C-alpha positions as CSV (number, residue, x, y, z in Angstrom):
1,X,80.4,130.0,109.0
2,X,82.8,128.3,106.4
3,X,80.3,126.1,104.2
4,X,83.0,125.8,100.9
5,X,83.3,122.1,100.9
6,X,87.4,122.4,99.5
7,X,90.0,125.6,100.6
8,X,91.5,128.2,99.2
9,X,93.3,126.8,95.6
10,X,97.1,127.7,97.0
11,X,96.1,125.0,99.4
12,X,93.9,122.7,97.9
13,X,97.2,121.9,94.9
14,X,99.7,121.7,97.6
15,X,97.4,119.1,99.6
16,X,96.6,117.1,96.6
17,X,100.4,117.7,95.1
18,X,102.0,116.5,98.5
19,X,99.8,113.6,98.9
20,X,99.8,112.6,94.9
21,X,104.0,112.3,95.0
22,X,103.9,110.8,98.6
23,X,102.0,108.3,97.3
24,X,103.4,107.7,93.9
25,X,106.4,107.1,95.6
26,X,105.0,104.6,97.7
27,X,103.5,102.2,95.0
28,X,106.8,102.7,93.0
29,X,108.7,101.4,96.6
30,X,105.9,98.6,97.2
31,X,106.0,97.5,93.6
32,X,109.8,97.5,93.4
33,X,110.6,95.6,97.0
34,X,107.6,92.9,96.3
35,X,108.5,92.2,93.0
36,X,112.6,91.4,93.7
37,X,111.0,89.1,96.4
38,X,108.4,87.4,94.0
39,X,111.3,86.7,91.3
40,X,113.7,85.4,94.1
41,X,111.0,82.2,94.4
42,X,109.6,81.9,91.2
43,X,113.5,82.5,89.2
44,X,114.1,78.8,89.9
45,X,110.7,78.1,88.6
46,X,111.2,79.6,85.3
47,X,114.9,78.8,84.9
48,X,114.3,74.9,85.2
49,X,112.5,75.1,81.9
50,X,115.3,73.9,78.9
51,X,114.9,76.5,76.3
52,X,114.5,79.7,79.4
53,X,117.2,82.4,80.6
54,X,117.8,86.0,81.1
55,X,114.5,86.9,78.2
56,X,111.8,84.9,79.8
57,X,112.4,86.0,83.1
58,X,112.3,89.5,82.1
59,X,108.7,89.0,80.5
60,X,107.8,87.6,84.3
61,X,108.5,90.7,85.5
62,X,106.5,92.4,82.8
63,X,104.1,89.9,83.4
64,X,103.8,91.0,87.1
65,X,104.4,93.8,87.6
66,X,100.2,94.7,86.8
67,X,99.4,92.7,89.6
68,X,101.6,94.1,92.1
69,X,100.2,97.7,91.2
70,X,96.1,96.6,90.9
71,X,96.7,94.4,94.2
72,X,98.9,97.3,96.0
73,X,97.5,100.8,94.8
74,X,95.3,100.8,97.5
75,X,97.3,99.7,99.8
76,X,99.9,102.8,98.3
77,X,96.9,105.2,99.3
78,X,96.1,104.7,102.8
79,X,100.8,104.2,103.7
80,X,101.0,108.2,101.2
81,X,98.0,109.5,103.3
82,X,99.8,108.7,106.3
83,X,102.8,110.4,105.4
84,X,101.5,113.1,103.9
85,X,99.8,113.4,107.3
86,X,101.9,112.8,110.3
87,X,104.0,115.4,108.8
88,X,102.2,117.4,108.2
89,X,100.7,117.9,111.3
90,X,104.6,116.8,112.9
91,X,105.9,120.3,111.3
92,X,102.1,122.0,112.4
93,X,100.7,123.0,108.9
94,X,97.5,121.3,109.8
95,X,97.1,123.2,112.5
96,X,97.8,126.2,110.3
97,X,95.3,125.5,108.7
98,X,93.1,125.2,111.0
99,X,93.5,128.5,112.6
100,X,92.8,130.4,109.6
101,X,89.7,128.4,109.8
102,X,89.8,125.7,107.8
103,X,87.6,122.8,109.1
104,X,89.4,119.3,109.1
105,X,86.8,117.9,105.6
106,X,88.5,120.8,103.6
107,X,91.7,119.7,104.5
108,X,90.9,115.8,103.6
109,X,88.3,116.8,100.6
110,X,91.6,117.4,97.7
111,X,93.3,114.6,98.8
112,X,90.1,112.2,98.0
113,X,88.9,114.1,94.9
114,X,93.1,113.5,94.1
115,X,92.3,110.0,95.0
116,X,88.7,110.0,92.7
117,X,91.4,110.9,89.9
118,X,93.8,107.7,90.5
119,X,91.0,105.7,90.6
120,X,90.0,106.4,87.4
121,X,93.3,106.0,86.3
122,X,93.7,102.1,88.4
123,X,90.3,101.6,86.4
124,X,91.5,102.0,83.3
125,X,94.9,100.0,83.8
126,X,93.2,96.8,85.6
127,X,91.0,96.9,82.3
128,X,93.6,97.7,79.8
129,X,97.1,96.0,80.9
130,X,96.3,93.7,84.7
131,X,93.7,91.6,83.2
132,X,95.8,90.6,79.6
133,X,98.6,90.0,82.0
134,X,97.0,88.0,84.5
135,X,95.6,86.0,81.4
136,X,98.7,85.5,79.8
137,X,101.0,84.2,83.3
138,X,98.2,82.0,84.4
139,X,99.1,80.4,80.9
140,X,102.4,80.4,81.2
141,X,102.7,79.3,83.9
142,X,99.8,76.4,84.2
143,X,102.5,75.1,82.4
144,X,105.7,74.9,83.8
145,X,106.4,78.5,82.1
146,X,107.4,76.6,78.9
147,X,106.1,77.4,75.6
148,X,103.0,79.0,75.1
149,X,102.0,81.4,72.8
150,X,99.9,84.5,75.3
151,X,96.4,85.0,74.1
152,X,95.8,81.8,72.4
153,X,92.6,80.6,73.8
154,X,93.0,78.0,75.2
155,X,91.9,77.0,78.6
156,X,93.9,74.8,80.7
157,X,92.9,72.5,83.6
158,X,88.4,73.0,83.2
159,X,86.8,71.6,85.4
160,X,82.8,70.3,84.6
161,X,80.5,68.2,86.5
162,X,77.5,65.7,85.0
163,X,75.0,64.6,86.7
164,X,76.9,62.9,89.5
165,X,80.4,62.9,87.3
166,X,83.2,64.8,86.9
167,X,85.0,65.6,84.2
168,X,88.6,67.2,84.0
169,X,90.6,68.5,81.1
170,X,93.7,69.3,80.9
171,X,93.0,71.8,77.8
172,X,90.1,72.8,76.0
173,X,90.2,74.9,72.7
174,X,88.0,76.0,69.8
175,X,84.2,77.2,71.3
176,X,80.9,75.8,69.3
177,X,81.2,72.7,67.7
178,X,84.4,72.6,67.0
179,X,85.5,72.7,70.7
180,X,88.2,69.9,71.1
181,X,89.6,68.2,74.5
182,X,92.9,66.8,75.6
183,X,94.0,64.6,78.7
184,X,90.9,64.0,79.3
185,X,89.9,62.1,82.9
186,X,86.6,61.4,83.6
187,X,85.2,60.6,87.5
188,X,82.6,58.2,87.1
189,X,80.0,58.6,90.1
190,X,77.1,56.4,92.2
191,X,76.3,59.3,94.5
192,X,79.2,59.9,96.0
193,X,80.7,56.5,96.0
194,X,83.7,56.3,92.6
195,X,82.5,53.6,90.2
196,X,85.4,53.7,87.6
197,X,87.1,56.1,86.3
198,X,88.0,56.7,82.2
199,X,90.7,58.3,80.7
200,X,91.3,60.1,77.4
201,X,94.2,61.3,74.9
202,X,91.5,63.8,73.6
203,X,87.6,64.4,72.8
204,X,86.1,66.5,69.7
205,X,82.7,67.0,69.9
206,X,80.2,65.2,67.9
207,X,77.2,67.0,67.7
208,X,75.3,65.7,70.0
209,X,78.0,63.8,73.3
210,X,82.1,63.4,72.8
211,X,84.1,61.6,70.9
212,X,85.9,60.3,73.3
213,X,89.9,58.6,71.1
214,X,92.8,56.6,73.3
215,X,90.6,55.6,75.6
216,X,91.5,53.7,79.1
217,X,89.0,52.6,81.9
218,X,89.7,51.7,85.1
219,X,86.6,49.6,86.8
220,X,86.7,50.3,91.1
221,X,85.6,47.3,92.0
222,X,86.7,44.7,90.1
223,X,90.0,46.5,89.7
224,X,90.3,45.7,85.7
225,X,92.0,47.7,83.0
226,X,90.4,47.5,79.9
227,X,91.2,50.0,76.3
228,X,89.2,50.8,73.5
229,X,90.0,52.6,70.3
230,X,87.3,55.9,70.6
231,X,84.1,55.7,72.8
232,X,80.9,58.8,73.1
233,X,80.0,60.2,76.4
234,X,77.7,63.1,77.0
235,X,75.3,63.5,74.6
236,X,73.7,66.6,76.6
237,X,77.2,68.0,77.7
238,X,77.2,71.3,76.0
239,X,80.1,72.9,74.7
240,X,79.6,76.1,76.5
241,X,79.5,74.2,79.5
242,X,83.3,73.7,78.7
243,X,84.0,77.3,77.4
244,X,82.7,79.0,80.2
245,X,83.6,75.5,83.6
246,X,86.4,78.5,83.5
247,X,85.7,82.6,83.5
248,X,88.2,84.2,85.5
249,X,87.2,87.6,86.7
250,X,91.1,88.8,86.7
251,X,91.4,87.9,83.5
252,X,88.4,89.2,81.5
253,X,87.6,93.1,81.3
254,X,84.8,95.1,82.5
255,X,82.3,94.1,79.9
256,X,84.1,91.1,78.8
257,X,82.9,89.7,82.3
258,X,79.6,91.5,82.0
259,X,79.1,89.3,78.4
260,X,80.6,85.9,80.0
261,X,77.7,86.3,82.8
262,X,75.2,86.5,81.0
263,X,76.0,83.2,78.9
264,X,76.6,81.5,82.1
265,X,73.2,82.4,82.5
266,X,72.0,81.4,79.4
267,X,73.1,78.6,79.9
268,X,72.1,77.7,83.1
269,X,75.5,78.8,85.5
270,X,75.6,80.6,88.8
271,X,76.6,83.9,88.1
272,X,76.9,85.0,92.0
273,X,80.8,84.7,92.2
274,X,81.4,86.8,88.9
275,X,78.5,88.8,89.9
276,X,80.3,90.2,93.1
277,X,83.4,90.5,91.3
278,X,81.7,92.3,88.5
279,X,80.8,94.3,90.6
280,X,83.9,94.5,92.9
281,X,85.6,96.4,89.9
282,X,84.0,99.0,90.7
283,X,85.2,99.4,94.4
284,X,88.1,98.0,94.0
285,X,89.7,101.1,92.5
286,X,87.3,103.2,94.7
287,X,88.4,101.7,97.8
288,X,91.3,104.2,97.6
289,X,88.8,107.7,98.3
290,X,88.3,105.6,101.5
291,X,91.9,105.4,102.5
292,X,92.2,109.4,103.4
293,X,88.8,109.2,105.4
294,X,90.1,106.4,107.0
295,X,93.4,107.8,107.2
296,X,92.4,111.4,108.2
297,X,92.7,110.9,112.9
298,X,96.6,110.6,111.8
299,X,96.0,114.8,110.9
300,X,94.8,116.4,113.8
301,X,95.7,116.4,117.6
302,X,98.6,118.6,118.8
303,X,102.1,116.9,117.6
304,X,103.9,117.4,121.2
305,X,101.0,115.8,122.6
306,X,102.7,112.7,122.5
307,X,99.4,110.7,120.3
308,X,100.9,111.2,116.9
309,X,102.0,108.5,116.6
310,X,98.8,106.7,118.1
311,X,97.1,108.5,115.9
312,X,98.4,106.9,113.0
313,X,98.9,103.3,114.1
314,X,94.9,104.0,114.5
315,X,94.9,105.1,111.2
316,X,96.3,102.3,109.6
317,X,95.0,100.6,111.4
318,X,91.1,101.6,110.0
319,X,92.8,101.4,106.5
320,X,94.0,97.5,107.2
321,X,90.6,96.7,108.7
322,X,89.1,97.9,105.4
323,X,90.7,95.6,103.5
324,X,90.2,92.6,105.8
325,X,86.6,93.1,105.5
326,X,86.6,93.7,101.6
327,X,88.3,90.5,101.4
328,X,86.2,88.7,103.6
329,X,83.0,89.5,101.6
330,X,84.6,88.3,98.8
331,X,84.8,85.7,99.3
332,X,81.4,85.2,100.8
333,X,80.3,87.1,98.0
334,X,81.7,83.8,95.9
335,X,80.3,81.0,97.6
336,X,77.4,82.7,97.5
337,X,76.7,83.7,101.2
338,X,76.0,87.2,100.4
339,X,74.6,88.5,97.2
340,X,77.0,90.4,94.8
341,X,76.1,94.2,94.9
342,X,76.5,93.4,98.8
343,X,79.7,91.2,98.8
344,X,81.6,94.5,96.5
345,X,80.3,97.1,98.1
346,X,79.3,96.4,101.5
347,X,82.9,97.5,103.6
348,X,82.6,100.1,101.7
349,X,79.9,102.0,102.6
350,X,81.0,99.9,106.2
351,X,83.6,102.4,106.7
352,X,82.7,105.3,104.2
353,X,80.1,105.8,107.3
354,X,83.0,104.2,109.8
355,X,85.2,107.5,108.9
356,X,82.9,109.8,108.4
357,X,81.5,109.1,112.4
358,X,85.3,109.6,113.5
359,X,86.0,112.3,111.7
360,X,83.3,113.8,113.0
361,X,83.7,112.7,116.4
362,X,87.1,113.7,117.0
363,X,87.1,117.1,115.0
364,X,84.1,118.9,114.0
């Protein structure tokens, strides 16, 4: 009975190297193609901004590529696995390995270990580069690709709720007692009925409350517009409600998001969505470890039986089904329908069991 988890070192190294080269090649091809298509769609908006030119196009490319790598690395691992297994099956390499007494689990073990190492590099890449690129690109897009210094600390398009009223700030600058607002709109409601709207050019924290400047108020019932130089509102509205109102998990690294979750909890805000995304920062890159298991069905069976193509399709279907289930569960976690841990890890463990069941029932 063969109880070794890995095959011999030369075979393990050959499998791992072949898989890694093809996965990286697929990832590079996907990123290159998608970057071209994305740039064709966005170049018009970028160049429409006065003063923008070739330099801004290259800046957009440099900020967009980390996002594409983050999003499509697991797809590349899936496709790289399918190409590796289909090619080895076509050339009877898998049959030779099984004839030498190597089990199906031993054949996919080097690929899973390589995927685990790749997932570690992807996690570091996401935390060091992708989050910063996403924050800079989002801030740039919010001003129509105009001149916004990266990492300015300014939050844009922030919504908060105060009782029945809704408050919107185009920009939130600073923090704590030095928090400043610009482009403020207040929707005064009684229940769900809009009573009045208030617009202000700017606002500052007045400890307590907020001092608004250049205020314009429209009364819905009377249709009267009134203007006042200043207006004080919201004694119970704290600066932290504005600075934490737009916590974007894609813009924060693992440890920064954990701190934001703690601050949200102290402020009495819901943390389900942020916590689900915090767990997903681990389960997302780690999903690549599942791809060799889900695509393993393409490795086995006789190529001359005519079923190789169908096996590859089934393997691809299992892989893409995982991504659909993962996005669906994360969306439910963001809405609070799933607990955060289940939303992030449920699809991972479910498809781990599915892949292992398919492999055992068909090959072992």
